[in-house]
C-alpha positions as CSV (number, residue, x, y, z in Angstrom):
1,M,-73.8,-4.5,12.7
2,P,-73.9,-1.2,11.6
3,A,-77.6,-0.6,11.8
4,W,-77.5,-0.9,15.7
5,I,-74.3,0.8,16.1
6,Q,-76.0,3.8,14.1
7,I,-79.0,3.7,16.4
8,L,-76.9,3.2,19.5
9,L,-75.1,6.4,18.5
10,E,-78.4,8.2,17.9
11,K,-79.8,7.4,21.2
12,I,-76.9,8.5,23.2
13,I,-76.3,11.8,21.4
14,A,-80.3,12.3,22.0
15,Y,-79.8,11.5,25.6
16,H,-76.8,13.8,26.4
17,K,-78.2,16.2,23.9
18,V,-75.0,17.0,21.8
19,K,-74.7,17.7,18.1
20,N,-72.5,14.8,17.2
21,I,-70.6,11.7,19.3
22,H,-66.8,13.3,19.4
23,E,-68.6,15.6,21.7
24,I,-68.9,12.8,24.1
25,W,-66.0,10.6,22.8
26,P,-63.1,12.8,21.3
27,N,-60.9,9.8,20.8
28,L,-63.2,7.8,18.9
29,R,-61.1,7.4,15.5
30,V,-61.9,3.7,14.0
31,Y,-65.1,2.0,13.6
32,V,-64.6,-1.8,12.9
33,H,-67.4,-3.4,11.2
34,G,-68.5,-6.4,9.5
35,G,-71.5,-8.7,8.6
36,V,-73.0,-6.5,6.0
37,S,-72.3,-4.0,3.5
38,F,-71.4,-0.8,4.6
39,D,-71.9,1.5,2.0
40,P,-75.6,2.2,2.8
41,Y,-74.6,3.5,6.4
42,R,-72.0,5.6,5.7
43,K,-73.8,8.9,5.2
44,G,-76.0,8.3,8.0
45,F,-72.4,7.5,10.3
46,E,-71.1,10.6,8.8
47,K,-74.0,12.9,10.1
48,L,-73.5,11.6,13.7
49,L,-69.6,12.5,14.3
50,G,-67.8,15.7,14.8
51,R,-64.8,14.6,12.2
52,P,-63.8,11.7,9.9
53,I,-62.8,8.1,11.3
54,Y,-61.4,5.2,9.9
55,Y,-64.1,2.2,8.8
56,I,-62.4,-1.0,8.9
57,E,-64.2,-4.2,7.2
58,T,-64.2,-7.8,8.6
59,Y,-65.3,-11.0,7.5
60,L,-66.7,-13.2,10.3
61,A,-68.5,-16.4,9.6
62,S,-69.7,-19.3,11.8
63,E,-66.1,-21.0,10.4
64,G,-64.1,-18.6,12.0
65,F,-62.1,-15.3,11.3
66,I,-61.5,-15.4,7.5
67,A,-60.6,-11.9,6.8
68,Y,-59.9,-8.4,7.6
69,Q,-59.2,-4.9,5.9
70,A,-55.9,-4.3,6.6
71,L,-55.4,-1.0,5.0
72,P,-58.3,1.5,5.8
73,N,-58.4,3.2,2.6
74,R,-58.8,0.3,0.2
75,K,-61.5,-2.2,-0.3
76,S,-59.5,-5.3,-0.7
77,M,-59.1,-7.6,2.3
78,R,-56.4,-9.7,3.9
79,L,-57.1,-13.5,4.5
80,V,-56.3,-15.0,7.8
81,L,-53.9,-18.2,7.6
82,N,-53.1,-19.2,10.6
83,N,-56.3,-20.0,12.5
84,G,-56.9,-23.2,11.8
85,I,-59.4,-23.1,9.0
86,F,-58.4,-25.0,5.7
87,Y,-58.6,-23.5,2.7
88,E,-59.0,-24.7,-0.9
89,F,-58.2,-23.0,-4.0
90,V,-59.6,-24.3,-7.3
91,L,-58.5,-22.6,-10.6
92,F,-61.3,-21.6,-12.3
93,D,-61.7,-22.3,-16.0
94,E,-64.7,-20.8,-18.0
95,K,-64.2,-23.9,-20.5
96,T,-64.6,-26.6,-17.8
97,S,-67.4,-24.7,-16.0
98,R,-70.5,-25.5,-18.0
């Protein structure tokens, strides 16, 4: 959850009395998140970092691991097809959906 990680990063930075998290973890390059939209947290995270990192989104559900963002600069997600979840896709037709 981005909100929890943001609070954690703020506490770590304050505890160590540094300007940003890259002063402690210089090799931090990727943050994998899911559960909520990351957009409201992006600016807050950027203030805590010393340089840009990649953000990768995942789609987890109680049914299992559904999808993940395969490429960091795209908003699309790749559906996970080999983990035992049955997906049924039904053609959407506006005429018959009313």
